[in-house]
N, C-alpha and C positions, 0 to 999 in steps of 0.2 A: 520373462518371456514377453517380447514385444507384440503388440496387436496391430494388424494392418487391416484397414477398413476399405472395402470396395464401395465407395460412397454412394454413387447413384443406384447401385444394386441394392444397398440397404434402404435407401430412401424409398425406392419403388416397392420394397417387400414389406415394409412395416407401416401399420396404420398411423402410428404416432407422427410420422413424417408426411403422410398423405394429408392429414388434417392440417399440418403446418403449411403444406404446399398450396392450400386454397388461398393463402396470402401471397403466393408466387414461389417460384423455385428458390429464390434467395432466402426466403423464410425457412424452408426445409433444410437448405445447406447450413444456415446459421444454427438451427436447432441441433443438427447432427454434430457440428463442431462444438457446440456448447456441451452436448452429452459426452463427447470425447474428452473434453476438458475435465468434466466432473469425474468420469471414470478414471482418467489418468491421475487426478488428484487423490482419489480414494484408494486405488489399487497400487499406485506407485509404478505402474507400467508405462513404458513409452508407447505412444499410440501414433500411428501414421494414417491419415485420412487421404485417400487418393480419389480425386475427381477427374472424370473423363472430359477433357476440353479439346479433344482432337479436331473438332470442327471449327474451333475459334481461331482467330488470327493471332492471338497472343502467344508469345513463346512460353515454354514450360516455366512454371512459377512455383516456388516453395516458400511457405511462411512458417516460422517457428513461433509457437505460442507457449505461454506459461513456462518460460525459461527453457524451451526445447522439449518439454514433456509431450507436447502435441505438435506434430509436423503435418502441415496441410500441403499437399502437392496437387497442382493442376497440370495435367499432361499437356504437351505441346502439340502443334499442328501435325496431323498424321500419326500421332502416338496415342494409343488407347490407355485407359487406366490399367487394363490387364498387362500391357507392355511394361508399364512403370512398376507394377507389383511384381512381375516376374524378375525384373532387374533388381528390385529391392531384395528379393529372396536370394538371388545369386550373390549379392554383395554383403548380406548380413553375416555377422560373426556368430550370433547366438540364435536360439530358436525363436520362431514367430508363429502366431496364429493368424490366419487370413480369414476374415469374416466376409463371406460372399455366398450367394445362391447359385453362382455360375459354376456348373459342374466341371467344365474344362479347367477353370482356374483352381477349383478345389483339387483336381487331380494333379495339376502342376505344383501346387503347394506341397502335397503329399510326396510327390516325386523328388522335390528339393529338400526333403527332410523337415518340413514344417508341418503344423497341424492346420486343419481347416475347421471352420465353424460357420453356422448358418446365421443369417440376419436375426432370426428368432433367438438364437443364443446370445447375440449382442443385446437384444431387448431384455433377456433374462438377467444378464450382467447388470444392466441399468436398474432393473427392479430390485436387485440385491443391495444397491447403494442405500445407505441410511437415509431416512426421511429428510434430514437437514440438507443432504447433498442433492437429493432428487427435487425437493421443493424448498428452496431457500427462503421463500416467503412464509413458511410455516413458523409457528410459535417456537421460539428457542427453548430447548430443554437442557438443563445443566448436565454435562457429561463428566464422568470421572474416569481416570486412567484405569482404576480397578474394575470398572464396568466392561472394559475391553480386554482384560487379561484372562488367560485360561485359569481354571481353578488350581491346577498344580503349581503354577507360577505364583499365584496369590498365597498359597500355603507356604512355599519356600520363602517368600518375602516376609511373611508373618514370623516364621522361625528366625530369620535374620534379625528382625526387629526385636523379638523377645530376647535373643542372646545379647543384643546391644544394651537392653535395659537391665539385665542381670549380670553384673560384673563378676 
């Protein structure tokens, strides 16, 4: 399931971006894109971040990051982020979750067969990321594959290993 972020809506709703915005709106945008990259890398989901640039003179612009795992779209003149998100929902082949606090956009997402989530739920998703993804400057801890596998899978692998040892 792909994730679509109503970027300025999320920036305005979450304290983590308000703090970054004290350094200017560019800093908040950069932090949101960075968070999207971390979330895409960890969850394996495609994430589209849509910024509302309808008042700017620039034409619509799309950037692909991390090999296309994160797509950043800046709407064009006279086109809102909501317009872009609605078009994305119309052209998507699979399910998507739209993160926004905009009630009208949430209703549109539901009407088009997608799910909706609030900015707070995006923050919760970020909080679920492992510490190393959330805070790359943290001290590195060795990680083993076995630490990330469910117990029943570990049990089955151990059975296979024992059968291989006993001919």
